N, C-alpha and C positions, 0 to 999 in steps of 0.2 A: 833077573836079579832085582831085588827090591831097591837097590841103590839108584838104578836108572829112573829117571823121572823126578828125582828129588830136587834137582836143580830148578826144574820148571815149577815144582810145588813151592820151593823156597822163594823163588822170584815172585810168584803170585801172592804168597803170604805177605811178603814185605811190601809189595805194591798195594795190596788191599789194606794193610794196616796204615800205610801212609795216607791213602785216600780217606780212610776212616778218621784219622787224626785231623786231616785238613778239613773234612766236613764238620767234625766236632768244633774246630776252631771257628769255622764260618758261622755255625749255628750258635756260638757262644756257650757251648757245653764243654766242660773240662773232661771230656771222655772221648774214646774212640767210638764213632757212630757207624756201625755196620761194616767194620773193617774185615771181619771174617767172611761176611757175605760177599763183599766186593772181591775178596781173594778167591772164593769158590767160583763166582761168576767169571772172573778172569781165567781161572784154571779151566773151566768148561769151554770157554771161548777159544783159548789158545790150543787146548787139546784137540778140539774139533778142527781148528784151522790147520794144525800140523798133520792131522790124519788126512785131511783132504789133499794136502800138498805132498803126502807121502814122506814127510820128514820125521815121523814118529815111529821108531822101530818097535817091534813087538815087546821086547824086554822093557822098554820105557813105558809102554801101555800097562804092562803088568805091575810095574813099580807105582805108577799113578793109581792103578786100581787098588793096590794094597793100601796106599795112604788115604784114598777115598773111603775105604772101609774103616780106617782108623778115625775118620773125620767126626763121626757121631760121638764116640766117647770123648773126643777132644772138645767138642762143642758143649757137651754136658758138663765137663770139668770147668770150661770157661764160664758157663752160665751159673755154676755153683758159686763163682767168685763175685757175681754181681750183687749189688745191694738192693735186693727186691723190696725189703721193708722201707728203705729210704725212698725208693721210686714210688711206691704206693702212697706213702705219706705226703709226697710232693704234689699229689693231685690226681684227678681221674685220667689225665692224659696218658699216663703209663699204662693203665689198664685198658683204656680205649685203643691205644696203639697196638698193644699185644693182641687184643681180641680181633682188631681189624686185620692185622698181619696173618693171623691164623685163618680167618675167614677167606681172605684173598688167596692164600696158599691152597686151601682146600678147593676153592673155586677154579683155580688154574690147573689142578691136577689133570682133568680130562684134556685140556688144551696141550699141556706139556707132553702127555702120553701120546698125542697124535703127531707131535713134532718128530720127524725122523722115522715114522712108522713106514715100514717097507724099505727104508733106506738102509737100516741096520737090521740084520737078521739076528736071530737068537744066538747067543754065545755058545761055545762048546760046553758040553756037560762037565761038571766038576770032576776032576781027576783024569780027564781025557788027555792023551799025549799031545803036546804042542807040536804043530807041524814045523815050526822053525827050530825046534830043539832047544829053545830057551828054558823050558821047564826043567830039563836035565841039569842046567847050570845052577838051579836053586838048591839041589840036593847036596 
């Protein structure tokens, strides 16, 4: 069920936005600084922690997977609300920060790809029946 895992996602979103607001206040910026990013990192950390401890049922994993797939359109929508023209007019720091963030992310892709290699096998093929029977509950 898609509903499972939403509480964890909601908690991570609220905590991430709070951290982003606090960071913005500490930096003297009247904006949320990296709140969505902190939320996603917290979601990844907690999801992995709960999986290791066996506290995350399969239905919750599917719910989190669904919302993870929805994350990219949400980020695009959030980015569309940003004042890019104002940031660029403010100085080269915005462009430099954006370029550096992209370069660092691209540089870290091989490292992130190696994390967990061999620990997590490939997932089941799309449309394969769920061994726990949770997939039948979605229909």
